[in-house]
Structure formats: C-alpha cells, structure tokens
N, C-alpha and C positions, 0 to 999 in steps of 0.2 A: 500484577496478573500471574496465577501461577500457571506455568508452563510445563511442569514436570511430568505432566502425564502425555502432552503432545509429542507426535511423531513427526520428524524431519521428513520432507521429500524434496530430492534432489535431481535435477535434470540430467543427463547421460553424461554431463561434463563436468558434473559435480557441483553445479551453482544451485543454491537453495532457492526454490520456488515456493514453497509454504510450509505448511503443516496438516497433519489430520489431528484433530480433536475428538477423542473418544467422547461417543454421546450415545446412550442405549445400547443398542445392539450393533451399532454402526460408527461412522465418523462423520465429522463435520469439517469441512475444509476450510481453513484459515489463509489468508494472503499475507504477502510480506508486510501489509502494512497493519496488520493483525486484526482484519474484518473477517468475520463469517461470509463465505462466497457460496453456501450451500446448507442445505438442510442435511440430516442424517443420511447418509450414502453407505454402501458396502465399499469394502475396502478398494475394490476394483474400479466402480463410479469415482471413489474419491480421486484415485489416482489419475484417472482420465480427465478429472474435471481440473485438477490443478496442471497437469502435462499441456491441455488445450488453455489454460489461463495465461501461462508463462509469467515473463515480467514484463512484457509492453507496455503494461497499464503504468507501468512507473515513469515512462517518457511521455505521458499524457499532460497537457496542462490541467491545472487546479486551480481552484478558488481559495483564497484565505479570506474568510469573514473576519472583520475587526470592529470592533466596537465604535459606532457612531462614524463609521467611516466607510468609503465605497470598497468592497471586495479588492483584493490584488490578484492579480493572475500570476501564479507562480509554478516553478517546476521543481520537481522534487531532486536533489543532487545526492542525497545519502539517507539509507535506511537500515536501521538495527533494532532491537529489541530495547534500547536504551532510547532511543530519539529519532525523530524524522527531521533533517535539515532540508529547507527550500531557498531557493533564491528566486527573485524577482525575473519574471519571464521578460528578458530584454530581446528576445527575437534573434539572438545571436549578435546583438551587437557588441563591439570593442571598443575600450577606452573610456566607456561610460562609468559612474558610480556602482559599486556593487552592494547589493543587500540582500541578506540573508538572516533567515528565520529558523528558530529552533522551535520544535513542537514535541511533546512527549509520544511515546508509542504506548497503545497502538493509536492509531488514528484519530485525534479528537474532532468532534462535528464541526468545529470552524474551519476545516480542510475539507473542501467537497470536489468531484470530479468536475470540470468546465463541461458544461451543457452547451453544445454549438448553439450560436445565437445569443449567447449571454455576455 
C-alpha cells in the first residue's frame, strides 16, 4: 500500500493516532489498523475525527476468523505498518500457554471487532 501521500497525525504527547489520506479536495481519516474511518473531510474535521477516535479501540477484543474453525477471541498486542500481532484473549490468566498470531497490515477481513453478544 502506497502511503507516500499520507499525513501522520499525532496527539499532544507525540503518539501516532492515524493518518490523513488526501482525497479529492479533502482528506480521509485512516486509523492505526489501516482502515478508512471517514469519508472525505476538511483538514479540521479530519483532525477532530482522529482526536476523538484516539487509540482505545486497540485495547478492545476482536474475533479472528479461521477457515473451518470457530472464531477466536483475540487481543491486539502490536500494530505497525508491517504487521498486526494478536494474542489469544486469555482474560488475564497467568501460567497458561501463550498463543500469538501475526497478520498483515492493513487489517485483513478475517480480523473483526467483537460485537457484544457474539
């Protein structure tokens, strides 16, 4: 994915929260998982959208769909523009086996936010 025209957006402490991707006369907001999270916005609207989004969604549970198997409940442990690293959601247990999964960036369709009740 060519990100050469994307503009980084960082919060006040310097933490990267996403990008603005030029589109038409405006910008599309892209989150840290590489997902478009807005339509075309003005610069100010794009900043406000990313600031409101923050990075809290990275701490949410996700489902990892696997061919021929039940989806796994996972947590994101690392995100970069090279990869997304997940771990089995062990609900904070210590001492059990550790399972991790590596996916390409941007977030592929087999990883999806957990919808409560699933």
